[in-house]
N, C-alpha and C positions, 0 to 999 in steps of 0.2 A: 380642268380636274376636280372633281369635288374632295374635298377632305373628310376621309374617314373618322369613325369614333375613336379608333386608338390613336389616329394623328392628333385630333382635339386634344385627348386625354394626355399623350404624350408631353403636347405642347404646353397644355396648362401644368403639368409637372415640372416642366423644364422651367417656365415662367415662375411658378413658386419657388423652386430651388434658387433660382436668381434674384427673386427678392429676400429670400431668406439670407442669402449669402450677402447681397448689399446691407442687409437691416444688421447682419453680423459685424461685418466690417466698420460700419457707422457706429456699432456698440464698442466694438473693440477700441477705435480711435478715441472715442469718447473716455472709455475707460482708461486708455492709456495717459491721456491728458489729466485725468482726476487723479491718479494713482502719482503721478510724477508733478502735481503741483507744490507738494510740501516735502519738506526731509525730517519733519518731526516723526519719530519711530511710531509714536502712539497713535498719531493722526493717520498715519499709513495704515497701519494693521486694523484699525478702525473701519476705515474705507475700504480695504480689501474683503473684510467680513461682510459689511452691507453690500457691496457687490456683488460677491460670491452667491449670498445667500438668496437675494434677490432675482440676478439673472437665472441661477439654476431653480427657483422654486423650491428653496430647501426649507426643513425646519431650523436649522442652526449651521454652523460652522465654527472653525478652530484652525489657528497658525500654529504649529510646531516648530521648533527651531533648535537647534544644537545647544546643548548646556554647556557653557564656557567653564563650569567648574568640574562638570564630569564628565570625562570624553566617552562619545559614543551613546550620550543619553541625551534624549530630546525634552524640551520643557515648553509647556504650552503660554505662548507670549498674548495670545487673543483669542477670547470665544464669544460666541452669539449663540446663546442657548434660550429658550424659554424658561424661566426662573433664574435664580442667582448665579451669576456666571463667576463671581469672586474666587468659590471653591474649586473651579477648573483652572483659573491663571496659576502660572507657577508650579502645577501639577508635574510631576517627571515619570517620564517612560524611561526603563532600563533598555540597555542596547537590545533592539531586536522585539521589544515588548509592544505589544497591541500590533493594530493593523496598520497605524502609523510608523511605528518603528520598524514593521517589515517594510513599509514603502521606502523609509529613509535607508535601509541596507541594501535593498535590490534595486532601488532608482525607477523601479516598475509601479505602474497605476495599477489601484485596487478597486474594483467594483463588487461589492458585497452586499446582496440582496436579503439576506438573514444573518443580520451580525452576530446575534447571541449564539448561533450554532456554528460559527466559524471559529475554528480553533487558535486562530490569531488574535480573536477578539479578546480585549482586556476589559472584561465586565465589571471589576471591581471599580473602575472609574465611574461607571454609571450609577452604583452603589452608593458611592462618596458623594456624588453631587444632584442625586435624585433625577435622574433622566434616564430615558428608555431609549436606547438606540435600536432602531428597527434594520434601514438599510444605510450603506455608507458609500461613499465616493472618496478617494483619497489620491492624491497625485504630488509627486516631488516637486519641490522648490529648487530650480537650478539657475545657477548664474555662471557662465562661461565653461558649462560641463561639469559643474561641482555641486553638489547636493546641499543646500543650506538649511534645509527643512521640508515640512508636508504641510500642503494645503489640504483640509478635509470638510466636506459636506454631509450633512446626516439628515435622513429623513425625509425623501422628497415629498412634497405635497401632491396628492395625485398620481399615483403610479409609481414606478420602479426608475431608478437610474440607467440611463441606455448609454449606448456607444456615441451618439449626438453629444449628451452631457458629459461625457468622459472627455471629448475632443475639446469641447468648449472650456472645460475646467482645466484643461492642460493648457489651453492658450491663456486663459485668466492667470493662470500659475505664473506664464513667463513674464506678464507685465508686474505681476504681482511681486515675485522673485527679484526684479530690477529695481522695484521701489523700496522694497524690504532691504536689500543690500546697500543702496545709497545711503539710505537712512541710518542702518547700522554703521556705515564710515563715518557718517557725519557725527553719530552719536559717541563713536569710538574717540574721534577727533576732539569733541568737547571735551571727554573725561580726560584725554590727555593734556588739553590746554589746561584744564584745573589743576592737575598733577604738577604740570611744567610751572605751573603760576607758584603752588605752595612750595616746591622745591626751591623756586628762586628766592622765594621769602625766607626759607630756611638757611640759603645760602648767603643772603645779606646779612642775616642775625649773627652765621658763623663767621664769617669775614669781619663784622664788628667785633666779635669777641677775641678772634685772632690780633686783629689790628691794636686792641686794648693790651691784650697780653705781650705784645712785643714792645709797645710804646712805652711800658713801664721801665723795663731793663733798658731799653735804648735811652730813654731820659735821663737813667742814672748813669751811664757809660758818657754821653755827652757831657753831663755836668762834671764829672770827675776828670774828665780828659781837658776839659777848658781848665779847671783848676789846677792841674799839673800842667799845662802848657806854660799858663803864667804865672805860678805860683809855686812852682817844684822847688826851686833853690832855697826859697824861705820856709817851706812846711818842713817840720819836724821829720827825723827818719821814720818814726812810729805812723805819723799821720799819712807819710807816703805810702808806707806797705799797706795801710788800711784803704787808701783810694785804690791803689792797684789791686788790692784783693776784690773789692767789692766791684771793680770792672770786669775781673777774672769771672766773678760770680755770675755777674749779668750776663756776660759773655755765653759762658755756658749754659743759662737759661735761655737763653735764644736760640743756642744749637739745641737744644732739647725740644723747643717747639718746632723748630724745623724739620728735626727726625720725627718727630709724632704726627706733623702734617703728611710727611713722606711715607709713613706708616700708614696712614688712614686711607692715602689714596691706592696704596696696594692692597690693604684689605678690601676694599669693594670689589676686588676682582678675584679673591681667593675663598675657600672655603674654610668655613668656622672650625676652629678647635678651641676646645676648652681645656685650660690648665689653672692650677691653684696659684695664688699670689703668695711671695714671700713678704709679707708685710712688715717684719724686722727690717729687712733690706730696704724696703721703700721708705720708711720711716725714717732710716738713718741715711740715706740719701737725701731727704728732704731737709733733716737735721745739718747735714753738710752745705747744703745750698744757703740756708739760713744762717750760717755759723755768723756771719757778719754782723747780722742784725742782732743776733744772740750776745754777742760781744757787746755791741753799743749800747743795748738796753739793759744789760745783766740780767738777763732771762733765765730763769730756772726751767728746763724741760722736764718733767718726770715721764716715764714710759714704762710700762710693764716689761716685765723679761718676753724673751723671743718666744717661749714655750705658752705664754698666755694670749698671743694674739688669735682672733679667730680666723677660721680657714675661709678665703673668699676666692670666688672664681673670675678668670677673666676669659673673656671671649676674644680670641684671635684668629687670624686667618693664613692659612697656609698654602 
């Protein structure tokens, strides 16, 4: 039985569709390997833009991700346009602003053939970067059903973006979202590691300071305790009282340091409360603690009247 023209045409179309599908599968496999080959966010974003722009035959592309500083806003993390791209990097879109903002909020793809006439279009961005957007195709970047940003391509070279381009962009966005999310996780981990290292260094310095503050009064207590243990009966009564008073003062100082450490531990968990400091009572307490040294060295301490102290504020946590 002879094959009709219609049969030949249908067979050729099927063969062409199969070849196109096999080519797309090979392309997706290559793209997936390329995007997951690195965990450096800048390299991932750069590769995403190059891949998307070349694959769809577009003039430029951008990656918009959620702004960590302002909820609901998008920030441009990467751009590939003719001319300077630095002006577009870190540019922010308010919640729902622009076509990218609409895509991020609705989770839907947008194919705009005449961008300047679309009411969602943020024309001010083109004016700032000196670029003219004619057509635009944007799709959400999703990871585990959660939108993390928007992948956008502009100005198709030769024709307009069609449904096939939209489907292709969505597939590319799936790979891109996974690679970007992995890179973001690694970037966050690196930042947390640096912060943890800095806090550990601060903790080491703090521990050294506390140990020094505790060592001095403990040394005095041990010294006077040994003196009283071995020579208590031979010491004059006045000297005995001076030793005991020094031991008491140093013990109170240690107790104050421990109380301050406990207060600091609680303060990290509570809200800040500001209150004025009573400088007169603080100085009086300091004088009381140093009374044994004042007597020993016959020191004269001159302080202003209570009304003359400046008002200082302390930050507590309740």
